[in-house]
C-alpha positions in Angstrom: -0.2 0.0 -0.3 2.5 2.5 0.9 4.9 1.8 -2.4 1.8 2.4 -4.4 1.8 5.8 -3.1 5.3 7.0 -4.4 6.0 8.9 -7.2 9.3 8.7 -9.4 10.2 11.6 -7.4 9.5 10.9 -4.0 11.1 7.1 -5.0 14.5 9.3 -5.5 14.1 11.5 -2.7 13.8 8.6 -0.7 16.8 6.6 -1.9 18.8 9.5 -1.3 17.4 10.0 2.4 18.4 6.5 2.9 21.8 7.3 1.8 22.1 9.8 4.3 20.8 8.0 6.8 23.6 5.3 6.3 26.0 8.0 6.2 25.1 9.0 9.9 24.5 5.4 11.1 28.4 5.2 9.9 29.7 8.0 11.4 28.0 6.8 15.1 30.6 3.7 14.6 33.5 6.5 13.9 33.4 6.2 10.4 34.2 2.7 10.1 31.3 0.4 7.9 33.0 -2.6 9.1 32.4 -1.5 12.8 28.8 -0.7 12.0 28.1 -3.8 10.6 29.9 -5.6 13.6 27.8 -3.4 16.0 24.7 -4.3 14.1 25.5 -8.0 13.9 25.2 -7.9 17.4 21.4 -7.0 17.4 20.7 -9.9 14.9 21.0 -8.0 11.6 23.0 -6.6 8.9 23.2 -2.9 7.6 21.2 -3.6 4.8 18.4 -5.0 6.8 18.7 -2.3 9.0 18.3 0.2 6.4 15.3 -2.1 4.9 13.7 -1.4 8.5 14.1 2.1 8.5 12.9 2.8 4.5 9.6 0.5 5.9 8.9 2.4 8.6 9.2 5.8 6.3 7.0 4.4 3.9 4.4 3.4 6.6 4.6 6.6 8.4 4.1 8.2 4.9 1.0 6.5 3.9 -0.4 6.7 7.4 0.1 10.4 7.0 -1.6 10.6 3.8 -4.7 8.4 4.4 -5.0 9.9 8.0 -4.0 13.4 8.2 -6.7 15.0 6.1 -9.5 13.1 8.0 -8.2 14.4 11.6 -10.8 17.5 11.9 -10.7 19.1 15.2 -13.7 21.8 15.8 -13.9 24.5 18.5 -17.0 22.7 19.7 -14.9 19.6 20.3 -12.6 21.9 22.0 -15.2 23.4 24.2 -16.7 20.0 24.9 -13.3 18.2 26.1 -12.7 21.1 28.6 -15.9 20.8 30.0 -15.5 17.2 30.6 -11.9 17.9 32.0 -13.0 21.0 33.6 -11.4 19.8 37.1 -8.3 19.7 35.5 -8.3 23.2 34.4 -10.3 24.9 37.1 -9.0 22.7 40.4 -11.4 23.1 43.1 -11.1 25.4 46.3 -9.5 23.5 49.5 -11.5 24.6 52.8 -10.1 24.7 55.9 -12.3 23.6 58.8 -12.2 24.4 62.4 -14.5 22.8 64.7 -15.4 23.8 68.2 -17.1 20.9 70.1 -18.7 21.8 73.9 -20.2 18.8 76.2 -23.9 19.7 76.4 -24.1 19.2 80.1 -20.7 19.7 81.4 -20.2 23.1 79.0 -23.9 24.3 79.8 -22.8 27.7 80.4 -20.0 28.2 77.5 -22.4 26.7 75.2 -24.7 29.8 76.0 -22.1 32.0 76.1 -20.8 31.2 72.5 -24.3 31.3 71.3 -24.8 35.0 72.8 -21.5 35.9 71.6 -22.3 34.4 67.8 -25.1 36.2 67.5 -23.8 39.5 68.7 -21.0 39.0 66.0 -18.0 38.6 67.9 -15.1 36.7 66.0 -15.3 33.1 66.5 -11.7 32.6 67.2 -11.7 35.7 70.2 -14.5 33.5 71.4 -12.6 30.0 70.9 -9.7 31.8 72.9 -11.5 33.3 75.7 -12.6 29.7 76.6 -9.0 28.6 76.4 -9.3 27.0 72.8 -6.1 28.0 70.7 -6.5 27.5 66.7 -4.5 24.2 67.1 -7.1 22.9 69.3 -9.9 24.0 67.0 -8.5 22.8 63.5 -10.6 19.6 62.0 -9.5 19.3 58.3 -9.0 20.4 54.9 -11.8 19.5 52.1 -12.0 20.1 48.9 -15.4 21.6 47.1 -16.8 18.9 44.8 -17.9 19.6 41.1 -21.3 21.1 43.0 -19.3 23.5 45.0 -20.0 21.9 48.0 -18.3 19.7 50.7 -18.9 15.7 50.2 -17.7 13.6 53.4 -19.5 15.2 56.1 -22.6 14.5 57.8 -25.8 16.1 55.8 -26.8 17.9 59.1 -23.3 19.6 59.6 -23.5 20.8 55.8 -27.0 22.4 56.3 -25.8 24.1 59.4 -23.3 25.8 57.2 -24.3 28.8 55.3 -21.7 28.9 52.5 -18.2 28.3 52.4 -16.7 32.1 52.6 -13.7 32.3 55.1 -14.9 33.3 58.4 -18.2 31.7 58.2 -19.5 30.3 61.1 -21.9 27.5 61.3 -25.2 27.2 63.3 -24.9 25.2 66.0 -24.8 21.5 65.5 -26.2 18.9 68.1 -24.2 15.8 67.9 -25.0 13.3 70.5 -24.6 14.8 73.8 -22.7 17.8 72.4 -22.9 21.0 70.7 -20.6 21.9 68.1 -20.0 24.9 65.7 -17.7 24.4 62.7 -16.0 27.3 61.5 -14.8 28.2 57.7 -11.1 29.6 58.7 -9.8 29.7 55.4 -10.3 29.1 51.8 -7.9 28.3 49.2 -8.8 28.8 45.4 -6.2 27.7 43.0 -5.8 29.8 39.6 -7.7 28.3 37.3 -6.8 28.0 33.4 -9.4 29.4 30.9 -11.0 27.9 27.7 -9.7 30.9 26.2 -5.9 30.7 27.2 -3.8 29.7 24.0 -2.3 27.2 25.7 -5.3 25.6 27.0 -6.6 25.4 23.5 -3.2 24.3 22.2 -3.0 21.0 24.7 -6.7 20.2 23.9 -6.0 20.7 20.2 -3.0 18.0 20.7 -5.3 15.6 22.8 -8.2 15.3 20.6 -5.6 15.3 17.2 -3.7 12.6 19.0 -6.9 10.6 20.2 -8.5 10.6 16.5 -5.1 9.9 15.2 -5.3 6.3 17.2 -8.9 6.3 15.9 -8.4 6.6 12.3 -5.0 4.5 12.1 -7.1 1.6 13.7 -10.0 2.1 11.0 -7.5 2.5 8.2 -5.5 -0.6 9.0 -9.1 -2.6 9.1 -9.7 -1.2 6.0 -6.5 -2.7 4.8 -6.7 -6.0 6.7 -10.2 -6.3 5.1 -9.1 -6.1 1.5 -6.7 -8.9 1.9 -3.9 -8.1 3.6 -4.8 -10.1 6.6 -4.7 -13.2 4.4 -1.4 -12.3 3.4 -0.3 -11.6 7.0 -1.7 -14.8 8.1 0.5 -16.4 5.3 3.4 -14.5 6.4 3.0 -15.9 9.9 2.4 -19.7 8.8 5.8 -19.3 6.8 7.7 -17.8 9.6 6.8 -20.4 12.2 7.6 -22.9 9.3 11.2 -21.6 9.3 11.7 -21.1 12.7 10.6 -24.9 13.4 13.0 -25.8 10.7 16.0 -23.7 12.2 15.4 -24.0 15.6 13.9 -27.1 16.3 15.8 -30.4 16.5 
């Protein structure tokens, strides 16, 4: 198939390119053809066989470019869809640092009431906790990422319902958990910088990804056509012949 696509001019160009490639291979062996032959013999092939494999590789790449290249089309809509499907890669989620103040319902009844009143009065949460003897390290609960819906996952529903928003400085409503009353506090929100669809580097990245994906699909489609056109039978015959040659050469 590849040979049939070559014009006489292309044949001449390929021959000249192979001569240059041969000269480069010999140059890598110190300019000695004999040394190049010995090095390739250690790999189980001659210089001519090496050049033939290079020629075949070039021919295959040429015919694939000819048959596949014109079929690979990436539209703006394709880029948009791929960006939307992989939005988390380009717009990483915010990380929320949660603090928690937990007081026992009976043992800390007076403190619970104090916290309620001071929060309603608009006092700073960290100051309230400090006045009760808590340091920030005592309050630290965990860092959590917002999910694709912009919410925290992995917490009880009653806790999530008590947090009005995920802005830094937000204090939840008091939450009853067993014999305790809990307040959740949004200590910090870290939002990494995202990458817009209109960033040229993002577009190049998506186009490259789509072209590679479609190139692989088109290559498989084209090879399927070749096999369906009788090449499959030739491959099977070659495999059978190679098997018999190996059997005759290596088996006692």
